[in-house]
C-alpha positions in Angstrom: -3.9 -25.8 57.8 -1.3 -23.6 56.1 -2.7 -20.3 54.7 -1.2 -18.7 51.6 -0.9 -14.9 51.8 -3.5 -13.2 49.6 -0.9 -11.2 47.6 1.0 -14.4 46.7 -2.3 -16.1 45.7 -3.2 -13.4 43.2 0.3 -13.3 41.7 0.1 -17.1 41.2 -3.3 -16.8 39.6 -2.2 -14.0 37.3 0.9 -15.9 36.2 -1.1 -19.0 35.3 -3.2 -16.8 32.9 -0.2 -15.1 31.3 0.8 -16.0 27.7 4.0 -18.1 27.3 6.3 -19.0 24.5 5.2 -22.6 23.8 4.0 -25.0 21.1 0.3 -25.9 20.5 -1.0 -28.7 18.3 -3.8 -27.7 16.0 -5.7 -30.0 13.5 -3.4 -29.1 10.5 -0.3 -27.6 12.1 2.0 -27.1 15.0 2.0 -23.5 16.3 4.8 -21.9 18.2 5.0 -18.5 19.9 3.5 -16.4 22.6 0.3 -18.4 23.1 -2.0 -18.1 26.1 -3.7 -21.1 27.8 -6.9 -20.2 25.9 -4.9 -20.2 22.6 -4.8 -16.5 22.1 -1.9 -15.5 19.8 0.4 -12.4 20.5 3.6 -11.4 18.8 5.4 -13.5 16.3 3.7 -16.9 15.8 5.2 -19.7 13.6 3.1 -22.4 12.0 4.7 -25.7 11.0 3.2 -28.4 8.8 2.0 -31.2 11.0 3.2 -34.0 8.7 6.7 -32.9 7.7 7.5 -30.3 10.3 8.3 -27.6 7.7 7.8 -24.0 8.6 4.8 -22.7 6.5 4.0 -19.3 8.0 5.4 -16.6 10.3 2.9 -13.9 11.3 2.5 -11.2 13.9 -0.6 -11.1 16.0 -2.1 -8.6 18.5 -4.6 -10.2 20.8 -5.4 -13.1 18.3 -5.7 -10.7 15.3 -3.2 -10.6 12.5 -1.3 -7.3 12.9 2.0 -6.5 11.2 4.3 -8.4 8.9 3.9 -12.0 7.8 5.8 -14.5 5.5 4.5 -17.7 3.9 7.0 -20.4 2.9 7.1 -23.2 0.4 8.1 -26.7 1.6 11.6 -26.2 0.2 12.1 -23.2 2.6 11.8 -20.5 0.0 9.4 -17.6 0.6 6.0 -17.9 -1.1 4.7 -14.5 -0.2 5.2 -11.7 2.3 3.5 -8.5 3.3 1.6 -6.9 6.1 -1.8 -7.0 7.7 -3.8 -4.4 9.7 -6.7 -5.5 11.8 -6.5 -8.9 10.1 -6.6 -7.5 6.6 -4.0 -7.3 3.9 -2.5 -3.8 3.9 0.1 -2.4 1.6 2.2 -4.2 -1.0 2.3 -8.0 -1.0 5.1 -9.8 -2.8 4.7 -13.2 -4.4 7.5 -15.6 -5.3 7.8 -18.8 -7.3 9.3 -22.0 -5.8 12.9 -21.0 -6.9 12.6 -17.7 -5.0 12.1 -15.4 -8.0 9.7 -12.5 -7.5 6.8 -12.8 -10.0 4.2 -10.2 -8.7 3.6 -7.4 -6.3 0.1 -6.3 -5.5 -1.1 -3.5 -3.3 -4.1 -4.0 -0.9 -6.0 -1.6 1.3 -7.7 -3.4 4.2 -8.2 -6.5 2.0 -9.2 -4.6 -1.1 -7.1 -5.0 -4.2 -6.3 -1.5 -5.4 -3.4 0.6 -6.4 -0.3 -0.8 -8.3 0.2 -4.4 -9.4 3.5 -5.3 -11.1 4.2 -8.6 -12.9 7.8 -9.8 -13.2 9.8 -12.2 -15.3 13.3 -13.2 -14.3 13.3 -10.5 -11.7 12.4 -7.6 -14.1 9.0 -5.8 -14.4 7.1 -6.7 -17.5 3.6 -5.4 -16.9 2.1 -2.7 -14.7 -1.5 -2.4 -13.6 -3.2 0.2 -11.5 -6.6 -0.4 -9.9 -9.1 2.0 -8.3 -10.6 1.5 -4.8 -13.7 -0.2 -6.4 -11.5 -2.6 -8.3 -11.6 -1.0 -11.8 -8.5 -1.2 -13.9 -7.3 2.3 -14.5 -3.9 1.7 -16.2 -2.1 -1.1 -18.0 1.4 -0.7 -19.3 3.6 -3.2 -21.0 7.0 -2.3 -19.7 8.9 -3.5 -22.8 7.0 -1.0 -24.9 8.5 1.9 -22.9 11.8 1.3 -24.7 10.4 2.6 -28.0 7.9 5.2 -26.6 8.4 8.7 -25.4 6.4 9.9 -22.4 5.0 12.8 -24.4 3.7 10.4 -27.1 1.6 8.4 -24.5 -2.0 9.4 -24.0 -1.8 11.7 -21.0 -5.3 10.8 -20.0 -4.0 7.5 -18.8 -1.9 9.2 -16.2 -4.5 11.5 -14.6 -7.3 9.9 -12.5 -9.0 12.3 -10.0 -12.3 13.8 -8.9 -13.2 17.0 -7.2 -16.0 18.1 -4.8 -16.8 21.8 -4.3 -18.1 23.0 -1.0 -18.1 26.0 1.3 -16.4 25.9 4.6 -18.6 28.6 6.3 -22.4 29.0 6.8 -22.4 32.2 4.7 -21.1 30.3 1.7 -18.3 32.8 1.2 -15.3 30.5 1.5 -15.1 28.4 -1.6 -13.0 25.2 -1.3 -12.5 22.1 -3.4 -11.6 18.7 -2.1 -9.3 16.9 -4.6 -8.9 13.1 -4.6 -6.2 11.9 -7.0 -4.7 8.5 -7.8 -0.9 8.4 -8.0 0.1 5.6 -10.4 3.9 5.3 -10.9 4.9 2.6 -13.4 8.4 1.1 -13.4 11.0 3.1 -15.3 8.9 6.3 -15.5 9.9 8.0 -12.2 6.6 9.9 -11.9 6.1 12.8 -9.5 2.7 14.5 -9.1 1.9 17.9 -7.8 -0.9 20.5 -7.7 0.0 23.9 -9.1 -1.5 27.2 -10.1 -1.2 28.3 -13.7 -2.0 31.5 -15.6 -4.4 31.7 -18.5 -1.6 30.6 -20.9 -0.9 27.4 -18.9 2.4 28.7 -17.4 3.0 27.4 -13.8 2.8 30.3 -11.4 3.6 28.3 -8.3 3.3 24.8 -6.8 0.6 24.4 -4.2 1.7 20.9 -2.9 3.8 18.0 -4.0 1.6 14.9 -3.9 3.9 12.5 -2.0 1.9 9.8 -0.1 2.4 6.4 1.5 -0.8 5.4 -0.1 -1.3 5.2 -3.9 -3.7 8.2 -3.7 -3.9 11.6 -2.0 -6.7 13.9 -0.8 -6.0 17.6 -0.4 -8.1 20.8 0.1 -7.8 23.6 -2.5 -8.9 27.1 -1.6 -10.3 28.9 -4.7 -9.8 32.2 -2.9 -6.1 31.7 -3.5 -6.6 32.1 -7.3 -6.1 35.5 -9.0 -8.3 36.4 -12.0 -7.4 34.1 -14.9 -5.6 31.6 -12.8 -6.4 27.9 -12.6 -5.6 24.9 -10.4 -3.8 22.1 -12.4 -2.4 18.7 -11.8 1.2 18.6 -12.8 3.1 15.3 -13.7 6.8 15.2 -14.1 8.0 12.0 -15.7 11.2 10.6 -17.1 11.5 7.4 -19.1 14.5 5.8 -17.6 14.8 3.3 -20.6 15.4 6.2 -23.0 17.5 9.3 -23.0 14.6 11.8 -23.6 15.0 13.8 -20.3 12.2 14.9 -18.0 8.7 15.8 -19.3 6.1 17.8 -17.5 2.4 17.4 -18.3 -0.5 19.5 -17.0 -4.2 18.6 -16.5 -6.7 21.4 -15.7 -8.8 20.7 -12.6 
């Protein structure tokens, strides 16, 4: 009898369990990519229609869970939709296209929740802008064509500021007064909006900027220390906007916190 060295045996066993770049037939599709013997997906996986062989989906997986970018296709080869997933859920902006390849909508998602900006397009140009809260409420709706005849300062400023604050003390003696600020950051097409937190005097003049509210998410949470305020001073949200469809210049609006 011939004996196989133990080290070689374990290497062979390990290799037989490794994933490999291969094709697997499923009930409705043919799947190609890094697929293990127990049909666990990793890396870029392609799904083909079983009847016509057309590519329908390219998606990235990590240990059988959708993780990373994905692209869906029409049967004519044009992109149907594309975006990203985290832990299997939609995350970030998702773009949707018609069969001719024209973009008709972008929609933000946060771990599967529809929230943040949603833009509708016609012939490749934005026509409507929506912004949704984390609980799905519509906070803003703007018809983009109406911006051609509307100055930013003539819009209702309340539709630009969506926030809430929570006061608390950061020490047991209740001497350090702080405020947690959560603010949504809608930015409709053509308005080039920039949000910041600032300190103003009693007359509403900006003394200094505390923080510019740039974020990868459509919202931001920051901590405000009330001990930073001098008598008569206030925290305010500042919004700088410029209607790029008009020649009105930049406008700054303030909202007291």
